[in-house]
C-alpha positions in Angstrom: -21.3 5.4 -33.4 -19.0 2.7 -32.1 -16.5 5.3 -31.0 -19.2 7.2 -29.1 -20.3 3.9 -27.3 -16.8 3.2 -26.3 -16.3 6.7 -25.0 -19.5 6.4 -22.9 -18.3 3.0 -21.6 -14.9 4.4 -20.7 -16.6 7.2 -18.7 -18.8 4.7 -16.9 -15.9 2.6 -16.0 -13.8 5.5 -14.8 -16.7 6.7 -12.6 -17.2 3.3 -11.1 -13.5 2.9 -10.3 -13.4 6.3 -8.7 -16.5 5.6 -6.6 -15.0 2.3 -5.5 -11.7 3.9 -4.5 -13.5 6.6 -2.6 -15.9 4.2 -0.8 -13.0 1.9 0.2 -11.3 4.9 1.8 -14.2 5.5 4.2 -14.2 3.9 7.6 -16.5 0.8 7.8 -19.1 1.4 10.5 -21.8 -1.2 9.7 -21.7 -4.4 11.7 -21.6 -7.7 9.8 -24.7 -9.9 10.0 -22.7 -13.1 9.5 -19.6 -14.4 11.4 -18.1 -15.6 8.1 -18.3 -12.0 6.6 -16.5 -9.7 9.0 -15.6 -7.4 6.1 -19.2 -7.0 5.0 -19.1 -3.3 4.8 -16.2 -3.3 2.4 -17.5 -6.3 0.5 -20.8 -4.6 -0.2 -19.0 -1.6 -1.7 -17.0 -3.9 -4.0 -20.2 -5.9 -4.7 -21.9 -2.6 -5.8 -19.0 -1.8 -8.0 -19.1 -5.2 -9.7 -22.9 -4.9 -10.2 -22.4 -1.5 -11.9 -19.8 -3.0 -14.2 -22.0 -5.9 -14.9 -25.0 -3.8 -15.8 -23.0 -1.4 -17.9 -20.8 -3.9 -19.8 -20.9 -7.6 -19.0 -24.6 -8.4 -19.0 -25.4 -6.6 -22.2 -22.3 -8.1 -23.9 -23.3 -11.6 -22.7 -26.9 -11.1 -24.0 -25.6 -10.0 -27.4 -23.3 -13.0 -27.5 -26.1 -15.4 -26.7 -28.4 -13.9 -29.3 -25.7 -13.9 -32.0 -23.8 -17.2 -31.4 -25.7 -20.5 -31.7 -25.5 -23.0 -28.9 -23.4 -25.6 -30.8 -20.3 -23.4 -31.2 -20.7 -22.2 -27.7 -20.8 -25.8 -26.4 -17.7 -26.6 -28.4 -15.9 -23.6 -26.9 -16.9 -24.6 -23.4 -15.7 -28.2 -24.0 -12.4 -26.9 -25.4 -11.8 -24.7 -22.3 -12.8 -27.5 -19.9 -10.4 -29.9 -21.7 -7.5 -27.5 -21.2 -8.2 -27.5 -17.5 -8.1 -31.3 -17.2 -4.3 -31.5 -16.4 -4.8 -29.0 -13.5 -7.8 -31.0 -12.3 -5.5 -34.0 -12.2 -2.8 -32.2 -10.3 -5.2 -31.0 -7.7 -6.9 -34.5 -7.4 -3.4 -35.9 -6.8 -2.6 -33.3 -4.2 -5.9 -34.1 -2.5 -4.9 -37.8 -2.3 -7.3 -39.0 -5.0 -5.0 -40.8 -7.5 -7.9 -42.6 -9.2 -9.7 -39.3 -10.0 -6.3 -37.9 -11.2 -5.8 -40.8 -13.5 -9.4 -40.3 -14.8 -8.6 -36.7 -15.5 -5.5 -37.6 -17.5 -7.4 -40.3 -19.4 -10.1 -37.8 -20.2 -7.6 -35.2 -21.5 -5.8 -37.7 -23.7 -8.9 -39.3 -25.1 -10.9 -36.1 -25.8 -7.8 -34.3 -27.3 -6.9 -37.2 -29.6 -10.4 -37.8 -30.8 -11.9 -34.3 -31.0 -9.1 -31.9 -30.1 -11.1 -31.2 -27.0 -14.1 -29.8 -28.8 -16.4 -32.6 -27.7 -16.6 -34.9 -24.6 -16.7 -38.6 -25.7 -14.8 -39.5 -22.6 -18.0 -39.0 -20.5 -19.8 -41.6 -22.6 -17.0 -44.0 -21.5 -17.8 -43.3 -17.8 -14.9 -40.9 -17.3 -16.7 -38.1 -15.4 -15.4 -34.5 -15.5 -13.8 -33.2 -12.3 -14.0 -29.6 -11.1 -10.9 -29.1 -8.9 -8.9 -26.0 -8.1 -6.2 -25.0 -5.6 -8.7 -23.4 -3.2 -10.3 -26.8 -2.8 -6.9 -28.5 -2.4 -6.1 -26.0 0.4 -9.4 -26.8 2.0 -8.7 -30.6 1.9 -5.4 -29.9 3.5 -7.2 -28.3 6.4 -7.0 -24.6 5.7 -10.2 -22.8 6.7 -12.0 -20.7 4.2 -11.2 -17.5 6.2 -13.3 -14.4 5.8 -15.6 -14.0 2.8 -14.3 -11.6 0.2 -15.8 -9.9 -2.9 -13.0 -9.3 -5.4 -13.2 -6.5 -7.9 -14.3 -7.9 -11.3 -13.9 -11.5 -10.1 -16.8 -11.6 -7.6 -17.4 -13.9 -4.7 -14.4 -15.5 -3.0 -12.7 -16.1 0.4 -9.3 -15.6 1.7 -8.3 -19.2 1.0 -9.9 -19.3 -2.4 -8.4 -15.9 -3.3 -4.9 -17.3 -2.6 -5.8 -20.4 -4.5 -6.9 -18.4 -7.5 -3.5 -16.9 -7.8 -2.1 -20.4 -8.3 -4.9 -21.3 -10.7 -4.1 -18.3 -12.8 -0.4 -19.0 -12.7 -0.9 -22.6 -14.0 -3.6 -21.7 -16.5 -2.7 -23.8 -19.5 -4.1 -21.3 -22.0 -1.2 -19.0 -21.0 1.2 -21.6 -22.5 -0.6 -21.2 -25.9 0.1 -17.5 -26.1 0.6 -14.6 -23.7 -0.1 -11.9 -26.3 -3.3 -10.6 -28.0 -4.5 -14.1 -28.6 -4.5 -14.9 -24.9 -6.3 -11.7 -24.1 -9.0 -12.5 -26.7 -9.3 -16.1 -25.5 -9.6 -14.9 -21.9 -12.3 -12.3 -22.9 -14.2 -15.0 -24.6 -14.1 -17.2 -21.5 -15.4 -14.3 -19.4 -18.3 -13.6 -21.8 -19.2 -17.3 -22.0 -19.1 -17.7 -18.2 -21.4 -14.6 -17.9 -23.7 -15.9 -20.5 -24.2 -19.2 -18.6 -25.4 -17.1 -15.6 -28.2 -15.3 -17.4 -30.8 -17.9 -16.6 -29.5 -18.3 -13.0 -29.8 -14.6 -12.5 -33.5 -14.7 -13.0 -33.7 -17.2 -10.2 -31.7 -15.0 -7.9 -33.9 -11.9 -8.7 -37.0 -13.9 -8.0 -35.8 -15.5 -4.7 -33.6 -13.0 -3.0 -34.7 -10.1 -0.9 -31.0 -9.3 -0.4 -29.0 -10.1 -3.5 -25.7 -9.7 -1.7 -26.5 -12.2 1.1 -28.1 -14.7 -1.3 -25.0 -14.8 -3.5 -22.6 -15.0 -0.5 -24.5 -17.8 1.2 -24.8 -19.8 -2.1 -21.1 -19.3 -2.9 -19.9 -20.5 0.6 -22.3 -23.5 0.6 -21.1 -24.5 -2.9 -17.5 -24.2 -2.0 -18.0 -26.3 1.2 -19.6 -29.0 -0.9 -16.8 -29.0 -3.4 -14.1 -29.3 -0.7 -15.9 -32.3 0.8 -17.0 -33.8 -2.6 -20.6 -33.3 -1.8 -20.5 -34.7 1.8 -19.7 -31.8 4.1 -19.6 -32.4 7.8 -22.7 -31.5 9.9 -22.5 -27.9 11.3 -21.5 -27.7 14.9 -24.2 -26.7 17.4 
């Protein structure tokens, strides 16, 4: 039975990939409805591909994961992953000219690792708040514009700047230092499933609020990234 399920899954994935490659080979004729999304025709094709993968694989897997795994071990896993990213948060805060925030990240990493191996977050109770920094934000602070909006296969919403930044984020991912073999693959798969599981409730909001799911996700992503670059205080839009 399991073998049959995997065979069907493989056929779905093969069909989705073939459809994506065919669609991307077609000339884009639709005009974008947003100046930040000049590649909208291509992006919508990739978006449809990602949605098909999500419906066939990721969402069902995330739902099974939520039903089978209690919240406590899920929370411990999220804390462990977040703790691994603290040094990279510190590097990006330092590159953004925020040494106090970088010092807080280092202190959080040291305290949480020594007290709970990163499985819990007692540092927050001491007033050391968690950062959420990446190389895309750092490039934004340095003055690089977001560039055109992009939908990346499998990875979802991005921009030219954030896509470039993500390459650096992946290269400096500390979990790669633990193992680059099957253990790393399993750990990465668990991260993807957990991230998808956290979006299950948000997805209901999107389905209830959005007439155009693509535009809703694009606008929400760009607004969130703008807020992150400016630490919640973006400049007023120009008239």
